[in-house]
C-alpha positions in Angstrom: -42.3 -36.2 -21.7 -42.1 -33.3 -19.1 -44.5 -31.3 -21.3 -47.1 -34.0 -21.5 -50.3 -33.6 -19.5 -51.3 -36.4 -17.1 -55.1 -35.7 -17.5 -57.5 -34.1 -20.0 -60.9 -32.5 -19.0 -64.0 -33.4 -21.1 -64.9 -30.4 -23.2 -68.7 -30.9 -22.9 -69.0 -31.1 -19.1 -65.8 -29.4 -17.8 -68.0 -27.1 -15.8 -69.6 -30.1 -14.1 -66.2 -31.4 -13.2 -65.3 -28.2 -11.3 -68.8 -27.3 -10.1 -69.8 -30.6 -8.5 -68.3 -31.4 -5.1 -65.6 -34.0 -5.5 -65.9 -33.7 -9.3 -62.2 -32.8 -9.6 -61.1 -35.6 -7.3 -60.8 -38.4 -9.9 -58.5 -36.2 -12.0 -56.3 -35.4 -9.0 -56.3 -39.0 -8.0 -55.2 -40.0 -11.6 -52.4 -37.5 -11.4 -51.4 -38.8 -8.0 -51.5 -42.4 -9.0 -49.4 -41.8 -12.1 -46.9 -39.6 -10.2 -46.5 -42.1 -7.3 -46.1 -45.0 -9.8 -42.6 -43.7 -10.4 -40.0 -45.5 -8.3 -37.5 -42.8 -7.4 -33.8 -43.6 -8.0 -31.4 -40.8 -7.1 -28.3 -43.0 -7.5 -28.2 -42.3 -11.3 -28.4 -39.3 -13.4 -31.4 -40.8 -15.4 -33.2 -41.6 -12.2 -32.8 -38.0 -10.9 -33.9 -36.7 -14.3 -37.0 -38.9 -14.2 -38.0 -37.6 -10.8 -37.6 -34.0 -12.0 -39.6 -34.8 -15.2 -42.4 -36.3 -13.2 -42.6 -33.4 -10.8 -42.7 -31.0 -13.8 -45.6 -33.0 -15.3 -47.5 -32.7 -12.0 -46.8 -29.0 -12.0 -47.9 -28.7 -15.7 -51.1 -30.6 -15.0 -51.8 -28.4 -12.1 -51.4 -25.4 -14.3 -53.7 -26.9 -16.9 -56.4 -27.6 -14.4 -56.0 -24.2 -12.8 -56.2 -22.5 -16.2 -59.2 -24.5 -17.2 -61.0 -23.6 -13.9 -60.1 -20.0 -14.4 -61.5 -20.0 -17.9 -64.8 -21.5 -16.6 -64.9 -18.9 -13.9 -64.5 -16.2 -16.5 -67.3 -17.7 -18.6 -69.7 -18.5 -15.9 -69.1 -15.6 -13.4 -72.1 -13.6 -14.6 -74.3 -16.7 -14.6 -73.7 -18.6 -11.4 -72.1 -17.2 -8.3 -72.5 -20.5 -6.5 -70.8 -22.4 -9.2 -68.0 -19.8 -9.2 -67.5 -20.4 -5.5 -67.4 -24.1 -6.0 -64.9 -23.7 -8.9 -62.7 -21.4 -6.8 -62.8 -24.0 -4.0 -61.8 -26.7 -6.4 -58.9 -24.5 -7.7 -57.8 -24.1 -4.1 -58.0 -27.8 -3.6 -56.1 -28.3 -6.9 -53.4 -25.9 -5.9 -53.0 -27.1 -2.4 -53.2 -30.9 -3.0 -51.1 -30.9 -6.2 -48.5 -28.5 -4.7 -48.3 -31.0 -1.9 -48.2 -33.9 -4.3 -45.5 -32.2 -6.4 -43.4 -31.6 -3.3 -44.1 -35.2 -2.2 -43.1 -36.6 -5.6 -40.0 -34.4 -5.7 -39.0 -34.9 -2.1 -36.4 -37.6 -2.7 -34.7 -35.4 -5.3 -35.0 -32.3 -3.2 -33.6 -34.2 -0.2 -30.7 -35.4 -2.4 -30.1 -31.9 -3.8 -30.1 -30.5 -0.3 -27.7 -33.2 0.9 -25.5 -32.5 -2.1 -25.5 -28.8 -1.4 -24.6 -29.4 2.2 -21.9 -31.9 1.3 -20.4 -29.6 -1.2 -20.6 -26.7 1.2 -18.7 -28.6 3.8 -16.0 -29.6 1.3 -15.7 -26.0 0.1 -15.5 -24.8 3.7 -12.6 -27.3 4.3 -10.8 -26.1 1.2 -11.3 -22.5 2.1 -10.0 -23.3 5.6 -6.8 -24.6 4.0 -6.4 -21.5 1.8 -7.0 -19.2 4.8 -3.6 -18.5 6.2 -2.8 -16.8 9.5 -3.1 -13.0 9.4 -0.1 -10.9 8.4 1.9 -10.1 11.5 1.1 -13.4 13.2 4.0 -14.8 15.2 6.0 -17.7 14.0 4.4 -20.1 16.5 0.9 -19.5 15.1 2.1 -19.8 11.5 4.0 -23.0 12.3 1.0 -24.5 14.0 -1.2 -23.8 10.9 1.6 -25.3 8.7 1.6 -28.5 10.7 -2.2 -28.7 10.5 -2.0 -28.4 6.7 0.7 -31.1 6.5 -1.5 -33.4 8.6 -4.5 -32.9 6.4 -5.1 -35.9 4.1 -6.7 -35.4 0.7 -8.9 -38.6 0.5 -12.2 -39.7 -1.0 -14.1 -37.5 1.5 -13.4 -34.6 -0.9 -15.2 -36.3 -3.7 -15.2 -34.4 -7.0 -13.2 -31.7 -5.2 -10.2 -33.9 -4.6 -7.9 -32.3 -7.3 -8.9 -28.8 -6.2 -8.3 -29.7 -2.6 -4.8 -31.2 -3.4 -3.8 -28.0 -5.3 -5.1 -25.8 -2.5 -3.2 -27.8 0.1 0.0 -27.7 -1.9 -0.2 -23.9 -2.5 -1.2 -23.2 1.1 1.8 -25.3 2.4 4.2 -23.5 0.1 2.9 -20.0 1.0 2.7 -20.8 4.7 6.3 -22.1 4.7 7.5 -18.9 2.9 5.6 -16.8 5.4 7.0 -18.8 8.3 10.6 -18.4 7.0 10.0 -14.6 6.6 8.5 -14.3 10.1 11.3 -16.3 11.7 13.8 -13.9 10.1 11.8 -10.9 11.2 11.6 -12.2 14.8 15.3 -13.1 14.8 16.2 -9.6 13.5 14.0 -8.1 16.3 15.7 -10.3 18.9 19.1 -9.1 17.6 17.9 -5.5 17.7 16.6 -6.0 21.2 19.8 -7.5 22.3 21.7 -4.6 20.8 19.4 -2.2 22.4 19.9 -3.9 25.8 23.6 -4.0 25.3 23.6 -0.3 24.3 21.5 0.5 27.2 23.9 -1.4 29.5 26.8 0.5 28.0 25.1 3.8 28.5 24.2 2.8 32.0 27.8 1.8 32.7 29.0 5.0 31.1 26.6 7.0 33.1 27.5 5.1 36.3 31.2 5.6 35.5 30.6 9.3 34.9 28.6 9.5 38.2 31.4 7.6 40.0 34.0 9.9 38.5 31.9 12.9 39.6 31.6 11.4 43.1 35.3 10.6 43.2 36.1 14.2 42.0 33.7 15.6 44.6 35.3 13.3 47.2 38.8 14.4 46.1 37.8 18.0 46.3 36.2 17.5 49.6 39.2 15.5 50.9 41.5 18.3 49.6 39.4 20.9 51.3 39.4 18.8 54.5 43.2 18.3 54.1 43.7 22.1 53.5 41.5 22.8 56.5 43.3 20.3 58.6 46.7 21.6 57.3 45.6 25.1 58.1 44.5 24.1 61.5 47.7 22.2 62.1 49.7 25.1 60.8 47.8 27.4 63.1 48.4 24.9 65.9 52.1 24.6 65.0 52.4 28.4 64.7 50.7 28.8 68.0 52.9 26.1 69.6 56.0 27.7 67.9 55.0 31.1 69.2 54.3 29.6 72.6 57.6 27.7 72.5 59.5 30.9 71.3 57.8 32.9 74.0 58.5 30.3 76.6 62.1 30.1 75.4 62.4 33.8 75.4 60.9 33.9 78.9 63.2 31.1 80.0 66.2 32.8 78.5 65.1 36.0 80.1 64.6 34.3 83.4 68.0 32.5 82.9 69.6 35.8 82.1 68.0 37.5 85.0 68.9 34.6 87.2 72.5 34.6 85.9 72.7 38.4 86.3 71.4 38.0 89.8 73.8 35.2 90.4 76.7 37.1 89.1 75.7 40.1 91.0 75.5 38.0 94.1 78.9 36.5 93.4 80.4 39.9 92.8 78.9 41.3 95.9 80.2 38.3 97.9 83.6 38.9 96.3 83.5 42.6 97.2 82.4 41.6 100.7 85.3 39.2 100.9 87.8 42.1 100.1 86.0 44.3 102.6 86.3 41.6 105.2 90.0 41.4 104.5 90.6 45.2 105.2 89.8 46.8 101.8 87.6 49.9 101.7 84.3 49.4 100.1 84.9 51.5 97.1 88.4 50.0 96.6 87.0 46.5 96.9 84.3 47.4 94.3 87.0 48.8 91.9 89.2 45.7 92.2 86.3 43.3 91.6 85.2 45.4 88.6 88.7 45.2 87.1 88.8 41.5 87.7 85.4 41.0 86.1 86.4 43.1 83.1 89.5 40.9 82.7 91.9 43.8 83.1 93.7 42.1 86.0 95.7 39.2 84.5 95.6 35.8 85.9 92.7 36.6 88.2 89.0 35.8 87.5 85.8 35.4 89.4 84.3 31.9 89.3 80.6 32.2 88.7 
């Protein structure tokens, strides 16, 4: 049926149809009337096929008329320039009006096809969104958020003929997302443990360094204290030595003074004793000799009391 023509030009006066103003209009109108007589039904496969068939017949009829006009142009070009112009104008009218008519007749099907394309595109986009997992290296929080979004996604009648594919994609995506989440959680836990070990090691190294620094400070303080102690001891020893020397000197001076004083005292006692003998009638030299004998202990039972 799609190959059947909707009109047929009279062989005897085909030139007249194209050449006369408005001569082609009845044929276009006949095509239009028959094309628009179809009640479009896009709800069934047969209805959509009928629309496509009718649009094809319009296009074929257009081609038939255009070819017929072209043949007439070729035949009459040398004879009638005015007729050629009229035929070309008619061809233009045929092309313009029947293209428009074809598009008008096919519009319900075209609109339906566009809507179907858009509908399927949206469904495919939804399915691709389910398949598209977070990038490798995403943290566990991002992966878990995507997993929960997948689990909340319901596979209902809105997926139409893609329902089975959507269900499979959702199941695979959930499984893969869960596996990736488990792996990422392990990685993050391992990293936390490594970080804790690093911090602990850093603390130990810090403590060790602090202990070493404290030990060095303590050793330096000990050395400084020993130096101060040695210095103080040396100073004290010098002071003690000086005091001892001073005390020894003072003692020696005191002993010397005492000796001198004793000697002077003894000499004074001796002189007084000699003078006592002289006062009692002894000669000076005899008194001196007697006192000397007494002092030396030669005369028994006599002594000088100092």
